[in-house]
C-alpha positions, 0 to 999 in steps of 0.5 A: 500500500502506498504512502497516500493510502496509508496516510488516509487509513491512519487518519480514519483510524484516529477519527474512529477511535475518538468517536468510539472512545467518547461513545463508550464514556457515555454508554459504558455505565449502562453496558457494564451491568447489562446482562444482554449480549448485543455483540454476535459473531454474525455482526462482526463478520459484517467487516468482511462485507466492506472492503474499507472496514476489512482494510482497516482491520487488516492494517491494524491487526496485521492479518492477510485474509478473511480466514485470519479475521475469522480466527480472531472472532472464534477466539473472542467468542469462544468463552462468550462475549460479555458486555464488559469484554473489550471488542477485539477490533479497536478500529474497522468495526461494523457500522451497526456497532456505533449506531445501536443504542438499547432502550436502557441507554436512550431512556436514561440519558439526562436530556433530549438534547444529550440524546440528540448529540449521541445520535449525531455522534453515532452518525459521524462514521456512517456519513463519512463511509457513505461519501462517493469517490468516483461513483463508489462509496468509501465503504467499498474502496479497497486500498489493498488492491494494487490496481486501485489508484487514487488520484490527487483529487480523490485523495483530497476529497477523502481527507476533506471529509475526514476533516469535516467529520473531525470538526463535527466530532469536536463540536459534539465532544465540547458540549459533552465534556463542558456543557457550560461552554455552550451558550446557545444550544440552537446555535450548536444544533445549527452548526452540527446540522450544517456539518452533516448537510455539507459532508460532500465535496461541492461546498468544502472549498468554502469551509476552512478548518 
């Protein structure tokens, strides 16, 4: 894999890790005492359905093929996957992992606004993966395929969208950690929805980070 592709993957991994770390800080107090197992091997195997996610797992886990990934899953689920058992994949997790919130979580958050922020946080990764690069969504890009060449323009498009996703994350995190710093919730909502709406290349040139 060339330097350009490696740089993009590393940038995505940093973003995904930030999103799940913040999400875990919100949800872990509910998950730690939960008796229901949300995670299953079937869900984890969704990684194999996405070239991008498998690229990320392959990059971080130093595996070569789907058989290696299945071995990791078999070992992980051998003794049962409990709520407090760490996920074997810190990066490259299936989209549903960041979008599923049980009723215990959604009904016990301190306000509707926090619930709104959590759902916006959960949408950061899927929104990025849904961006199209030369008619193909990012989630379907195969960086390990040597025949796949990424142009300067496409590379910049991906990086711009990663920057936009990071900007949205930082906006959400700011309120989650220091709510007193947010003077006007309506302005914050407008900012978040603006970033969500403009996650395409067409207006990126008008946004400075």
